[in-house]
C-alpha positions in Angstrom: 50.3 30.2 -12.7 50.4 26.4 -12.3 48.4 24.1 -14.5 46.7 21.1 -12.9 47.2 17.8 -14.5 44.2 15.8 -15.7 44.6 13.4 -12.9 44.6 16.2 -10.3 41.5 17.8 -12.0 39.6 14.6 -11.8 40.4 14.1 -8.2 39.2 17.7 -7.6 35.9 17.0 -9.4 35.4 13.7 -7.7 35.9 15.4 -4.3 33.4 18.0 -5.2 30.9 15.3 -6.5 31.2 13.4 -3.3 30.6 16.5 -1.2 27.5 17.4 -3.3 26.2 13.8 -2.9 26.6 14.0 0.9 24.8 17.3 0.9 22.0 15.8 -1.1 21.6 12.8 1.2 21.5 15.2 4.2 18.7 17.2 2.6 16.8 14.2 1.5 17.1 12.6 5.0 15.6 15.8 6.5 12.7 15.9 4.0 12.0 12.2 4.6 12.0 12.7 8.3 9.4 15.5 8.2 7.2 13.4 5.8 7.5 10.4 7.9 6.5 12.4 11.0 3.3 13.6 9.1 2.5 10.0 8.1 2.8 8.8 11.6 0.6 11.5 13.0 -2.1 10.8 10.4 -1.9 7.1 11.0 -2.2 7.6 14.7 -5.3 9.9 14.3 -6.8 7.3 12.0 -6.1 4.5 14.4 -4.0 2.6 11.8 -1.4 0.0 12.6 2.0 -0.4 11.0 0.8 -3.8 9.7 -2.1 -2.1 7.9 0.1 0.5 6.4 2.6 -2.1 5.3 -0.2 -4.2 3.7 -1.6 -1.2 2.0 1.9 -0.5 0.5 2.3 -4.0 -0.7 4.4 -5.2 2.0 4.1 -8.6 3.7 1.4 -7.1 5.8 0.5 -9.0 9.0 2.9 -9.3 11.9 3.0 -12.5 13.9 0.7 -10.9 16.6 -1.9 -9.9 14.1 -1.7 -13.3 12.4 -2.4 -15.1 15.5 -5.3 -12.8 16.6 -7.1 -12.4 13.3 -6.6 -15.2 10.9 -8.3 -18.5 10.3 -6.6 -21.8 10.8 -4.5 -22.9 7.9 -6.7 -26.0 7.3 -9.7 -24.0 7.0 -8.2 -21.8 4.4 -7.0 -24.8 2.3 -10.5 -26.4 2.4 -12.1 -23.5 0.6 -9.3 -22.7 -1.7 -10.2 -22.8 -5.4 -14.0 -23.3 -4.7 -16.5 -21.1 -6.5 -18.3 -18.6 -4.3 -21.7 -17.1 -5.4 -21.5 -13.3 -6.2 -22.8 -11.0 -3.4 -22.8 -7.8 -5.4 -24.1 -6.8 -8.9 -23.2 -3.5 -10.7 -26.4 -1.6 -11.0 -25.1 0.1 -14.1 -24.0 -3.2 -15.8 -25.7 -6.4 -14.8 -22.8 -8.4 -16.3 -20.5 -7.2 -13.6 -20.5 -9.1 -10.3 -18.3 -9.4 -7.2 -18.1 -12.2 -4.5 -16.9 -9.7 -1.8 -13.5 -11.5 -1.9 -10.3 -10.4 -3.4 -9.5 -7.1 -5.0 -12.4 -4.6 -4.8 -13.6 -3.6 -8.3 -13.8 0.2 -9.2 -17.5 0.1 -9.5 -17.8 -1.2 -5.9 -15.3 1.3 -4.7 -17.4 4.1 -6.4 -20.6 2.8 -4.6 -18.9 2.5 -1.3 -17.7 6.1 -1.6 -21.1 7.2 -2.4 -22.6 5.2 0.5 -24.7 3.1 -1.9 -23.2 -0.4 -1.7 -26.4 -1.9 -0.3 -28.1 -1.1 -3.6 -25.7 -3.5 -5.3 -26.3 -6.4 -3.0 -27.8 -9.5 -4.6 -30.8 -10.7 -2.6 -31.0 -14.5 -2.0 -33.9 -16.2 -3.6 -36.5 -17.1 -1.0 
């Protein structure tokens, strides 16, 4: 019976580890492929674009084509930057909470949207 040296044992362990890591990558790739196929199918059914999905995931968002088609000129954006905007919505449950309709949507607005009651929160302009 021959005894393996420590170096030989380490080599054997490293080879086994490498084999297991490759198998893990293969299995993960297969799982990811199935998941991506489901995501693509759902996106196609919902009519979502890759740019919309990327933006929702925190990516850069718009592609060159969507920037050209749907954005305002740069000068117009800079002219309104930093200016105060009157709020468009007021929380019916807490009158201290308002939202201009710009920026991140507050949770109370999301809840009203989900319930289909966002119109109840609109601030009517004084006549």
